[in-house]
N, C-alpha and C positions, 0 to 999 in steps of 0.2 A: 541061892538063886543064880542062874547063869546070866552072864553079861548079855545085854541086848544091843543090837546095832541101832543107833539113834542118830537123828539128823538135826538135833536141837539147835546147833550153832552153824549149820551149813545151809545158808539161805539159798544158795544155788540148787542144792540137792532137794530142798523142800519145795522150791518152785517147780523143779522137774517132776517130782511126785505129784504135785497138785495138777500140773498140766496133763499128765498121763491119765489121772483119775477123771479130770474134766472131759477129755476127749472121749473116753469110753462111756462116760455118763451121758454125754450129748447124743451118742449113737445108741444108747440103751443096750450096750453090747452083751451084758451079762444078766439081763432081766429074766431069761427063761431057762437058766441052767444052774439051779441050786444043786450042789453035790450031795452025795450020800452022807458026808460028814455034816453038812449044814442041816440036813433033815434030822440026823441023829442028835444034833445039838438041841433041837426043839422037842424031839421025842423024849430024850432023857431029861432035859429041863432042870436047871438048878432051882433050889428052893429059895426064891427071893420074893417075899411077900410085898408086892408093889403097893398094896393098900395101906401098909404101915409106913410107907416112905413119904417124906414131904418134899424133898429136893431131888431132881433127876438130872444127871449129866448125860446128854445125848452125844455120842461120838460119831463124827463124820469120818469117812474112809481116809481122807488125806491126813487128818489129825492123828488117827491111830497108827498109820504107817510111819509118820515122821517123828512122833513123840512117844515111843513105846515106854521109855523109862518113866515119863510123867504119868502115863496111863496106869502103869503098874503101881506107882506110888499112890495114885488117886484111888485105886482099887483097895489098897490096904485100909484106907480110911472108910470107904463104903462098906467094907467088911466089918469094921469096928463100930461105925456110927449107924444106928438103926434108921435114922431119918434120911440117909443118903443112899443113892444107888446109881449105877451106870447103866444106861440103856444103849443097846446095839441095835440100830434099825435093821430091818430085814434087807433093805437095799445094800447096806454095808456088807452083810454076809454074802450076798450075791456077788458084789464087786470084788471082795477078797478072793472068793472062789475062782473068779475069772482071771484076776491079776496074778495069782500065785504061779501060773504056768509061764509068765513072762520071763524073759532073760534079763540079766542085769540087776541093778539095785532094787528097782521097784518090785520085781518078782520075788527077790529074797525077802524084802520087808513084808510083802503080802503073806508069804509062807510063814514067816515068823509070827505075824499078827494072828493068822488063822490057827496056828498051833497053840498060841497063848490063849485064845478064846476057847478053843476046844478043851483045854486043860481046866479052865475056869468053869465052864458049863458042866463039866463032869463032877464038880465038887458037890457035896451034899448041901452045904450052905454057902452062899456067896452073895456079894453085894453087886452082882452084875445081872442084868435082865435082858433077854432077847425079845425084841418086838415080834409079836405073832402076826400072821398075815391078816387076821380079822381086826387087828387094832389099828384102825385107820379112820379118818374122817371122810375121805373121798377115795373110792376105788379107782385104780387105773392111773394114779399119779406116777410120773417117771422122773428120773434124774434128781436135780435139786429139789423139785417140788415134792418128791416122795420123802425126802429127809425132813423138809419143812412140815409136811403133813403129819409125820411121826411126832414132831415137837408139838404141833397144835393139838393133836389127839390127846397126848398126856396132859397138856396144860388145860384144855377146855373140857374134855370129857372125863378125865381122871382127877382134875383139879389139883395138879401138882405144880410146883415151881420148877420150870424147865430151863436149863442152861445148855445151849448148843456149843460144843467144842469143835471148831472148824477153822481151817486156814483159808477157806474159800471166801473172799471178800464179797463176791456177788451173793452167795447164799446168806452171808451175815447181814447184808442189806435187806434181802427179802425177809429174813427173820425179824429184823428191827421194825419193818413195816407192820408186822403182826405182833409186835411187842414181845418177842421171844428174846431173852437175854442170850448174849453170845460171848465167847472167849476165844481169842486167837493168840497162840503162843508163838511170838516172833523172836523172842530172846529167851535165854536160859531162865527158867522159872521152876520153882519147886511147888509140888502139890500142896504142901502145908500152907504156904503163903497165899496161894490161890484160894484155898478153902477158908482161911481166916477172913479174906475179903468177901467171901460169900455168906458165911454164917457167923462171923465174929469170933470173939474170944471163947465161946462155948465149946469150941473144938477140943477134942481130947489131945493129950500131949503127943508131940511129934514122935513117931517111931524112931528108935535109935539108929536104924539102918539108913535113915535119910540124912543127907548132909545138911549142915547148918549154914551153907553159903548164902549170902544175901541174894535176894531175888529182885529182878526187874521185870515187870510184865505190862502188857498192854491189854486192858480189859474193856470191852464194850458192853456195859450193863444198862439195860433198859428196865428198870425196876417198876414195871407197871403190869397190870393184868393184860391178857391178850385179847384184842378184838378178834373176831372170827376171820377165817380165810375168805369168807363171803364178804364182798365189799360192794358199795354203791357209790358212784361218782357222778350223779346227775348234776347238771350245771345250775339248775334253778335255785334261787336263794330262798324261795318259799315253796317247799315241795313236800312237806309232811301233809298227810290227810287232814282236812279242815272239818270242823263241826260247825256248820253254818247256823245250826239251831241254838247254839249256846248264847245265852243272854245273861250269864252270871255276873255278879258284881265283883270287880277285880279287887277292890280294897278289902272286902270281907274274906277273900280267899288268901290273900298274901300279906295281911297285916302281920307285923312282926310279933311272934309269940314264942316265949321261951319253951324249949322242948320238954322241960321238966315241970312246967306249970300245969296243974290239973284244972281243967275247965269243965264245968258242968252245964254247958249251954246247948247240948245236943238234944234234938227232939227224941222222945222216947222211941219212936219208930226206927231210929238208927240202929237199935239193937236187933231189929228183925230184918232189916234190908241193908245189904252192903252198900257202902257209899260209892256213888257213881261220880267220878271226877270228870266234869265236862271240860272239854278243850275250849280254848278261846276261839271266837269266830274269826273268820278271815278279815272282817272289817276291823275288829279289835286289834288284831295283829298289825295290820297295815297302818293303823292310827297311832301305834305306840312309838316310843322314843327310839327303840332299838329292835325292829321287827324280827330280824334273823335270830338274834340272841333270845328274844322272848319266845319265839316259836320252838326253838330247841329245848329251852328249859321247861316250857309248858308240856311238851310231849314226853320228856323224861319223867316229869313229876307225875303225870297221869299213870304211867306204867308202875312207878314205885308205889303210889297210893293204892291203886286197884289190885296189884299183884301181891304186895307184901302181906295183906290180910289172909288170903287163901293159902299162901305158902306157910305162914305161921301156924294156921290150923293144921296143915299137913305135918309140920315138924312136931308140934306138941302131941298130936294124935299118934305119931310114930313112936314117941317116947312112952306115952301113958296107955296106948292101945285102947283109948276110948275118946270118941269125938266129943261127947257131951262134956266131959271134964275139961278137955282142951278149950272148947268154946266158952264154957263158964269161966275159966281162968282168964281168958283174953278179955271177956266182957267186964271183968272186975276193974279194968282200967278205962278211964274216959277217953283214952286215945285209940280205942278200938270200937268199930272199924276205923282205920285211919282216914282222915279227911284232908290232910295237908302234909307237907314234908316234915314238919316238926313231930307230928303224930308218928310218922314212919320211924324217925330217929328214936323217939321215946320207946316204942314197943320193941324195936330191934335191940336197943340197949338193955331193956328189961329182960329179954329172953336170949341174950347173947350166948350164954353157955349152951343152951339147948340147940341153937341153930349153927353156931360157928366153932364150937370147941373142937380142936384138932385140925381145923382148916385155916382159921385166921387168928393170929395172936390176940390175946385179950386186950393188950394195950391199944389195939386199933379201935376198940370201942370208945375210947376217950375222944376220938375225932368226930363221932356222930353229931354231938350237940353243936360244935363249932361249924361244921360243914353245913348242917341244916340251917343255922342262923345266917351264914354267908349266902346260902342258896336263896333264902327269902329276900335278903338285901338285893341280890342280883335281879330277882324277879321284879321288885319294885323299881329298880333302876331301869330295867329294860322296858317296863310298862309306861312309866311317866317321867323318868329322869331323876326321881328322888332317890335318896340313899346313894350307895356307891356300887359300881359294877366290878367285874373281875379285872385285875390289873393286867392280865395277859391271857392269850389263848391257852398257854401252858397251865396256868393256874386253874382255868375253867376245866381243862381236860383232866387235871389231877382230881378235881372233885367228881367229875363224871365217872372216871375210872374207879374211884372209891365206891360209888354206888353200884357200878358194874360188878366189882368183885363180890359185893354182898349179894347181889341178885344171882350170880352164878352159883354161889354156895347154897343159897336158899332153894334154888331150883335144881339141885343136883339129882341125878337119875335115881339114886336109891331112895329118894323121898317121893318122887313122882311116879315111880313104878308100882305103887300100891294105891289105886284109886280109893277114895273115901266114900262111904255111903252114910249119909246122915239125914236127919229130918230137920236140921237147922235151916231156917229161911236164909240166914246170912250166908251159909256155905252154898246153898242151892243157887242163890243169886250170883255169888262169885263164880260158880261153875258155869252158869249160863253165859256170863259175860266173857269168861276166858275159856272158850270152847276146847282148846287144845291142852288144857291143864292136865287131863288124864291120858294124854298121849305124849309120853316123854320125848320121843324123837321129834315129833312135830313142834312141841313147845320149845325144845332146844334150838331147832332151826329158826323159829320165830325170834327167840331171844338173841341169837347171834346175828341175825339180820338187823335187828334194832340197834345192837351195840355197834355194829360196823357203821351204820348211818350216823349215830351219835358221835363217834370218835372222828369220823371223816369231817363232819360239819364243824366240830369244835376247833379244828385247825385251819378252817378256811380263812384266807386273808380278808380283812375287813369285817369279820363277824362282829367285832365289838365296837365298830365305828358308828 
């Protein structure tokens, strides 16, 4: 392999490259001029099965230009590790095409990077993937937002773990707001050490061609699922929709119950009608010990209780290709249809393999019971001050994001894109209540809007006071 020009230890040169990229990006200089080579890259297209990949490394232009050796070494591993792949955003291809005509160092680096990518995309099998123009959450995004949109698309729509590699601190901050993991290489770092920090010791042995020099790196990792790019920042502290007709007894809904305990106290008709989780009334919220916390928890619980049932029906039907068998199997448990958070935890744990295999590690299922029990403690604390509440906003957010991760996988597009037709009264009731369940794009929009509200409210100062 030929030696590449690299700027890994030249901070001034890295800053200069970053500045040139930022200026051109701010003016959207290269948005309308993809070259014939860029088009050829996508027409020829490497064989990189993105559906089989779990972790994606999205390269920003400045990172690719400044750290070519690192990127080459990283590609060696993505070629060898089936769960890893590098993603080149369409915007990066456009920017490289525009920058390669520049004079001086930046132009040379752009030509070098462009040639490197073209060589890789012409391979039959490769661990590098080019973002296509239709792979986006929002059309028309420009500059940093187009790179961010690329990350959000693969994390939210394709349900991949995404790590953005960029030296642009402003873009890294934007990414962190949306819970995208980021990595900035500011000192000499080797790809092997970086990957070990990402996936642990399961990484295959380091290729002999890579040096064994010790590494020092600066990693900004936000190891949480991503809230949507859609956000809501209303100032009101009690701003979820209220159900003024709800007169339910709080103690009966949130008494502490072990998620693995089988309770046979449900009315027989619960097998025919999906459980309707009533929100607390405005009066009940305002009379509680911790109104803002209570309202947030109550709203999230309603979604988890009401939506998990229909999504489980969809998953089991997808596997067995018969709704009757799916519903019959679910009804064999006294936790279906779910009526509280412990029911949700129980049925999700019971059907973990069917719903989450290949998307979330099995070890995560062990958290279901403890998080559900903590959740009900927090509900009691928020309602009347008994039990104990979350120790911090971060602890509450961690629990919320756990449920968010499960919800996103449960409602992934390949499950929702095949509407079910059944005579089951349970399923019919669920469909009636969740009107957008058979419209994947509408449901995904609803889901991401709710997640954005939840995560924003979870971090509000004074929420737990």
